[in-house]
C-alpha positions in Angstrom: 93.0 -79.7 -63.0 95.3 -77.1 -61.3 95.8 -79.4 -58.3 96.7 -82.3 -60.5 99.1 -80.2 -62.6 100.8 -79.0 -59.4 101.2 -82.6 -58.3 102.6 -83.7 -61.6 105.1 -80.8 -61.7 106.2 -81.7 -58.2 106.6 -85.3 -59.3 108.5 -84.5 -62.4 110.8 -82.2 -60.4 111.4 -84.8 -57.7 111.9 -87.5 -60.4 114.3 -85.3 -62.2 116.4 -85.1 -59.0 116.3 -88.9 -58.7 117.3 -89.3 -62.3 120.2 -86.8 -62.0 121.4 -88.5 -58.9 121.0 -92.0 -60.5 123.1 -90.8 -63.5 126.1 -90.6 -61.1 125.4 -94.1 -59.8 125.1 -95.5 -63.4 128.3 -94.0 -64.8 130.3 -95.3 -61.8 128.7 -98.8 -62.0 129.1 -99.1 -65.8 132.8 -98.1 -65.7 134.0 -99.8 -62.5 131.2 -102.4 -61.8 131.0 -101.0 -58.3 128.0 -99.8 -56.1 128.7 -96.9 -53.8 126.3 -97.0 -50.9 128.0 -93.9 -49.5 127.1 -91.9 -52.6 124.3 -90.0 -50.8 126.7 -89.0 -48.0 129.2 -87.7 -50.6 126.5 -85.2 -51.7 125.6 -84.5 -48.1 129.3 -83.5 -47.5 128.9 -80.8 -50.2 125.7 -79.3 -48.9 126.4 -79.6 -45.1 129.9 -78.1 -45.6 128.5 -75.3 -47.7 126.0 -74.5 -45.0 128.7 -74.5 -42.3 131.0 -72.2 -44.3 128.3 -69.7 -45.2 126.2 -69.8 -42.1 128.8 -70.4 -39.4 132.0 -69.0 -40.9 130.5 -66.1 -42.8 131.9 -67.0 -46.3 129.9 -65.8 -49.3 127.4 -68.4 -50.5 129.0 -69.0 -53.9 132.4 -69.6 -52.3 130.9 -71.9 -49.7 129.1 -73.8 -52.4 132.3 -74.2 -54.4 134.1 -75.5 -51.4 131.4 -78.0 -50.7 131.4 -79.2 -54.2 135.2 -79.6 -54.2 135.1 -81.6 -51.0 132.5 -84.0 -52.5 134.6 -84.5 -55.6 137.7 -85.2 -53.6 135.9 -87.6 -51.2 134.2 -89.6 -54.0 137.5 -90.0 -55.8 139.3 -91.0 -52.6 136.6 -93.7 -52.0 137.5 -95.3 -55.3 141.2 -94.9 -54.9 141.5 -95.9 -51.2 138.7 -98.5 -50.9 137.1 -99.8 -54.0 140.3 -100.5 -55.9 141.6 -102.5 -53.0 138.7 -105.0 -53.1 139.9 -108.4 -54.5 138.5 -109.5 -57.7 135.7 -112.2 -57.6 134.2 -110.8 -54.4 130.7 -109.6 -55.5 128.8 -107.6 -52.8 131.9 -106.6 -50.9 131.7 -103.1 -52.4 128.4 -102.6 -50.7 129.8 -103.7 -47.4 132.8 -101.4 -47.7 130.8 -98.4 -48.8 128.2 -99.0 -46.1 131.1 -98.7 -43.6 132.2 -95.5 -45.4 128.6 -94.2 -45.1 128.7 -94.7 -41.4 132.1 -93.1 -41.1 131.2 -90.0 -43.1 128.0 -89.6 -41.2 129.8 -89.7 -37.8 132.5 -87.4 -38.9 130.1 -84.7 -40.2 128.0 -85.0 -37.0 131.2 -84.5 -35.0 132.6 -81.6 -37.2 129.3 -79.7 -37.6 126.3 -81.2 -35.6 123.4 -83.7 -35.8 120.6 -81.1 -36.3 118.6 -80.1 -39.4 119.3 -76.7 -40.9 117.5 -74.5 -43.4 119.6 -74.1 -46.5 119.8 -71.1 -49.0 116.7 -71.3 -51.2 118.4 -71.1 -54.7 115.3 -70.0 -56.4 112.7 -72.0 -54.4 111.1 -68.7 -53.2 110.9 -67.2 -56.7 107.6 -68.3 -58.3 105.3 -67.7 -61.2 102.0 -69.1 -62.3 101.6 -70.9 -65.6 98.1 -72.2 -66.6 97.1 -72.4 -62.9 100.3 -74.2 -61.9 102.8 -72.5 -59.6 106.2 -73.0 -61.0 109.3 -71.9 -59.0 112.7 -71.0 -60.4 114.1 -74.1 -58.5 111.7 -76.3 -60.5 113.0 -74.9 -63.7 116.6 -75.2 -62.6 116.2 -78.8 -61.6 114.4 -80.0 -64.7 116.5 -78.0 -67.1 119.8 -79.1 -65.5 118.7 -82.7 -65.6 117.8 -82.7 -69.2 121.0 -80.9 -70.2 123.2 -83.1 -68.1 121.6 -86.4 -69.2 121.8 -85.5 -72.9 125.4 -84.3 -72.5 126.3 -87.6 -70.7 124.6 -89.6 -73.5 126.4 -87.8 -76.3 129.7 -88.0 -74.5 129.4 -91.8 -73.9 128.0 -92.6 -77.4 129.4 -90.0 -79.8 133.0 -89.3 -78.7 136.3 -91.1 -78.6 136.3 -90.5 -74.8 133.0 -92.4 -74.6 134.5 -95.2 -76.6 137.5 -95.4 -74.3 135.2 -95.5 -71.2 133.1 -98.4 -72.8 136.2 -100.3 -73.7 137.7 -99.9 -70.2 134.4 -101.1 -68.7 134.2 -104.1 -71.0 137.8 -105.3 -70.5 140.2 -103.1 -68.6 143.1 -105.3 -69.6 142.6 -105.1 -73.3 141.8 -101.3 -73.1 145.0 -100.8 -71.2 147.0 -102.8 -73.8 145.3 -100.6 -76.6 146.7 -97.4 -74.9 143.7 -96.4 -72.9 144.7 -94.9 -69.5 142.1 -96.9 -67.5 143.1 -95.6 -64.1 142.9 -92.0 -65.2 139.4 -92.6 -66.8 138.2 -94.4 -63.7 139.3 -91.6 -61.4 137.7 -89.0 -63.7 134.5 -91.0 -63.7 134.3 -91.1 -59.9 135.2 -87.4 -59.7 132.4 -86.5 -62.1 130.0 -88.7 -60.1 131.1 -86.8 -57.0 130.3 -83.5 -58.8 126.8 -84.8 -59.7 126.1 -85.9 -56.1 127.2 -82.5 -54.8 124.9 -80.6 -57.3 121.9 -82.8 -56.5 122.5 -82.7 -52.7 122.7 -78.9 -52.9 119.5 -78.6 -54.9 117.7 -81.0 -52.6 118.9 -79.1 -49.5 117.7 -75.8 -51.0 114.2 -77.3 -51.3 114.1 -79.1 -48.0 116.8 -78.8 -45.3 120.2 -80.2 -44.6 121.4 -82.7 -42.0 123.6 -85.7 -41.8 121.0 -88.2 -43.1 118.8 -86.1 -45.5 120.2 -87.7 -48.7 119.6 -91.3 -47.6 116.1 -91.5 -49.0 117.2 -90.1 -52.3 120.0 -92.7 -52.4 117.5 -95.6 -51.8 115.0 -94.3 -54.3 117.6 -93.9 -56.9 118.8 -97.4 -56.3 115.3 -98.6 -56.7 114.9 -96.9 -60.0 118.2 -98.5 -61.1 117.1 -101.9 -60.0 113.9 -101.6 -62.0 115.4 -100.1 -65.1 118.7 -102.0 -65.0 122.0 -100.6 -64.0 123.7 -101.7 -67.2 121.4 -99.5 -69.2 121.2 -95.7 -69.8 117.8 -94.4 -70.7 115.4 -96.9 -69.0 116.6 -96.4 -65.4 116.6 -92.6 -65.8 113.0 -92.7 -67.2 112.0 -95.0 -64.3 113.5 -92.5 -61.9 111.3 -89.7 -63.2 108.3 -92.0 -63.3 109.1 -92.9 -59.6 108.9 -89.3 -58.6 105.5 -88.8 -60.3 104.2 -92.1 -58.7 105.4 -90.9 -55.3 103.8 -87.5 -55.7 100.5 -89.1 -56.8 100.6 -91.4 -53.9 101.0 -88.5 -51.5 98.2 -86.6 -53.3 95.8 -89.6 -53.2 96.7 -91.2 -49.9 98.2 -88.5 -47.7 101.7 -87.2 -46.9 102.8 -90.3 -45.0 102.0 -92.6 -48.0 104.9 -91.7 -50.3 107.7 -93.8 -49.0 105.5 -96.9 -48.2 104.1 -96.6 -51.8 107.6 -96.7 -53.2 108.6 -99.7 -51.3 105.3 -101.5 -52.2 106.2 -100.8 -55.8 109.6 -102.5 -55.5 108.1 -105.5 -53.8 105.5 -105.9 -56.5 108.2 -105.5 -59.3 110.5 -107.9 -57.6 107.7 -110.4 -57.2 106.6 -110.2 -60.8 110.1 -110.3 -62.5 112.6 -111.7 -60.0 114.5 -113.8 -62.5 115.5 -110.8 -64.7 117.1 -109.0 -61.7 119.0 -112.1 -60.6 120.4 -112.8 -64.0 121.2 -109.1 -64.6 123.0 -108.9 -61.3 125.1 -112.0 -62.1 125.9 -110.8 -65.6 127.2 -107.3 -64.6 129.2 -108.8 -61.7 130.8 -111.5 -63.9 
């Protein structure tokens, strides 16, 4: 039972990271109807830059982390301002092509400015552990799960219980009407992308503290977050986030039952099965949110 509990804890923790990361994808998509394939690299900028500043330049870790987070917020906002807003209306899918190019650009720049190697990141509580009912729980586990719960609840309340949330939903529904009603659509959109950049930075730093940091380490998280979004629906709130947590548990159980190399293939097998069972829903939803 202890082994199963440990696996479930690991799955919930990983799934919480997927969910928190997906939250940034959801708020951007629901406000701007755009997909940012470079989102994982935005987070990578935060963690890789922070590592460089504290490890190579000797800055205090908190200062390095703040610089990394600020860079991610600036870069994500710039992606919207300089690229996404320039995409002509009625060109579905072009956002993916543009942000894929940005993905490659960010990767090449970070490899040139820092390097292409993997590096150990500061632990941020991963080495502080306690045992609860036979299950070893690290401080990092508690931080990840607690931060995800608090952030998701705060986002839900903000979107559904405040005038700001009403303005965001109105601008997403019809930017022209919202603008005519006095809503500053451009400012809200910029703020949304900035907040999404902050979320990406926090998740990337937490992931790096549990694994390591390099120019590509966030790509699997991006893919799995997108998978959860596809299954749950990018125009929804709770369902894709629940799917993200469930995906982490599913992946951990696959690793436990089938071996360490089975996790990623099991995830892609799941998405193939889901797409095969309900392809029409995905096609219709994609067309509706793009319209």
